N, C-alpha and C positions, 0 to 999 in steps of 0.2 A: 512318071513312072512307065515303064513298060510292060506289055501284058505280062512276060516271065519274069518281070523283078517284081511285079503284084504277085503273083501267086508265091515267089520266094517269099517275101514279106508274111502273105498268109501262113503259108507251110510254118515259117518261124515262130510266128505267133501262137499256134496252136500246138508246136512242141513245146515254147515254152508255158504256157499256161498247165499243160499236162506236168510238166518238171518242176514247176513250181508249187506246183499240189505236193505232190507225193514228197520231194526234197527241195528245191528252193533252185538259185542260178538259171533260170529261166531266160534271166537278162544277157547272159552269155551266147545264147541262141539267135537274138533277136538285135542286140547292137550291131556285130559284125555285120548283118545281113543288110539295116538297115545304111551301113556305113560306106557297103559296098553301091548300095542305090546312086551315090552323091550328095549323102546328108552333111551334112556339117557336124562333128559331135557331141555339141551341145544340144541342138535340134532333134537328132538321134535319141541323145537321151532323154529328155524331155516328151518327144513323141514315144518314146517307147513305154514309159511309166504311165502316162495317161492312159494308153490303148493295153497296158494291163492289169488297170483296175477293174474289168470284167471278170479276168480271169479270175483272181485273187477272190472275187466276189464267187463266183463259179464253184470255185475248190471249197471256200469254207462251206456255202450252203450243202454242196457234196458231201461233207466229214460233219454233218448237223448232228446225226447220231452219237458221234462222240464227242460232243460239245455239251452233251446233256450233264447237266451237275456245276458244270464249270463257270456259270453266269456271273456271278460274284467275282470270281478272279479275274477273271477273262475284262469286266466292265474297268478294274482298277486297273487294271496293265495296259488298257488302251489306250489310256489317258498318258500313261510312258511313251507307247507310242505315237500318239499325236502330235508330243511336245516334239519327241525326235524326227520324225518326221518332217514337221514345220521347219524345225531349225535344220535339217539337212537340204533340204529344197532351197532355203534362204543361201546356203553358202556354197552352193551349187553355180545359185548364179553373180556371187561375189567373189571365189577366190577362183585361182589359176585352177585349171583342169589338173597340174601335177601336182596340186598339194595332197590331195585324199590319196590319188592312184598310186603314190608312194608307197601308202603302208598297207594299202588293201591286202596285198597276196599274205600281208606277215595276218592280218586279220583274218584272214580265211584261212591260214596254215595253222594257228591257233585254233581256231572255233573246231578246223577235225582233231586237233588233239585231244581237246576238251570230249569231243563226241566218242572218239576211241577209251578214252581212258574214263566215261560217264557211270558205266555200270560200277567199277571199284570206287569212285568219288563218292556217288550213292547211297552208297553202302558205308562207306568211311564214316560220309555225314550222318546217316541214321544211329552209329553205333557211338558219335561222340554226342547226339541228340540223347539217348537211352542214359548211356553214362552220367550226362549232366544233369538230366531229369528235366533241361527245361522246356519252353514252350516251341511247339513245331509250330513255324508260319506255314498255313494250306497255301499261302500265295505268294511262299517265296521268300517273303519278307524286304528289307528295304534293298540288300542286294539285288534280288533280282530284276524290283524297280529299276533300281540305279542303270545294272548293266542294261534292261531290255532299251531303256532311255537312249543311250549310247549306240546300240545297235540300230535302233530305228535313226538316230542322226543319219550314221552312214545308208543304211537304206533309201532315207531322203536324198543321198547326196548322188548313188552310184546304183542300187538295189540288189545288185550280184550277189550272190552266196548269203544276202542276210538273215533267209530263211536256216540255213547251216549254222549262223552264230544263235539263232535264237534258240534252235531245236539244242545246241552244247549248254547252254546256261540254263534253261527247263529243265533239261536232262539233269543238270547237276542238282537244283535245289529245290526240285520238287518231285515227292512218291507216287509218279502216275505212271500210266503204260505208255510207250513212247507212240503210238498211236493216236490217244489224247492229245498228247503233246502235237504231235502233227497237225489235228485240229485247230487247236489252239493258236499255232502259228500261223497259219491259214488267215484266220481274225484279225492277227497283228499287220500281216502283210497289207491286208486289203485295206486296214487303216493310214497304213503308213504311204502306201500306193494313191490314195485317195484325196490325203492332205496335200500332200505333192503335187495332185493332178490337179487340186485345186487352184494352190496356188500360184501353179505355170499359166495356168489359163491367164492371169490376169498379169504375168512379169516375163514371160517368154515368147518365142516363136514356134508354133508347132505346122508338121505337115500333117493336115487332115486327112489324106488320104492312106499314111501309112499309120497313122492312129486308127480309123475305120477297120483296115485290115486285119490288123494285132488284134482290137476288142474284140472282132467277131471270132479270129482262131483262139484266142485266150479264151473266151468264153466255153467255148467248144472243146479245149486239152482239159479246163479244171474238171470237165463233168469227165473225163477220160481218164484222168491221174484220180480221180477221186473215187472212180469202179475198180481202179487197179490196186491205187497204194495202199488201200485198208486190208488186200487179203494179203499183203507183207509180212513177214515173222519179225519182230525186233531184231534180230540180228541180220537178217536181209534188209532190213530198212536203214539200220546201221553202215550197213558196206555199200550202199548204195549213196548213202550222203555221201562218205569218204571218198569214195569214186568220183562221185559230179565232182564232191569239192577237189579235189587232188586235178582234175581237166582245170576246173576253174584257176587253181594258182597257175598252171603252164601257159594257161591263155592270155593272163592278167600280167605275166611276167614276158611272156613275149611280144604282146599287142607293142 
């Protein structure tokens, strides 16, 4: 890489780390930049995934206050993230790149619709539970476990907008403030990125210069994102999720 390309990759990593912590879809910043430096798509994907691991961990640490009281649920759902992430990483190397990219915009679009409708859906779910008098699943029940596993398969494969999908699923099935859900989301993203990265270490080719630049940048961006993101109200955070997700769909369709 030239010095200018290295600077661009570092800046993209910082921006991605911040955006991933607050919303998700940071891959849509780093991935095009890596392609512009001349890296092949698969090499860019795996290098990006490994480089963003420190950013995911940094973001989760930055939101540690909002993680209080969620340990049991997070540990359970982390197993779903681990299984899904490993499956997605395997599929990245086993399937043609067009296989999942065809449905990625559809998945992101569906997630955005769910985020927009989340307050109404959550209210309807609570009212139905109250009328039925059934048990309330503090961990979201089997539906959230399965949904998060499938979202993690996608995350292990490409990662763009996986945080948006997580937020839409948790927003519907958990009675928690949006900031606490965002904190949990950062943990699940860290798990998926980490397990995929470990798998890629033994099965794929990396550009280690890109990995190092994104790693340092995303770690810095994770702290910036945590400091800024927790100040947003639920309405502002939801609007930001929808905006970033819409840009993600446009980029994915145009690419």
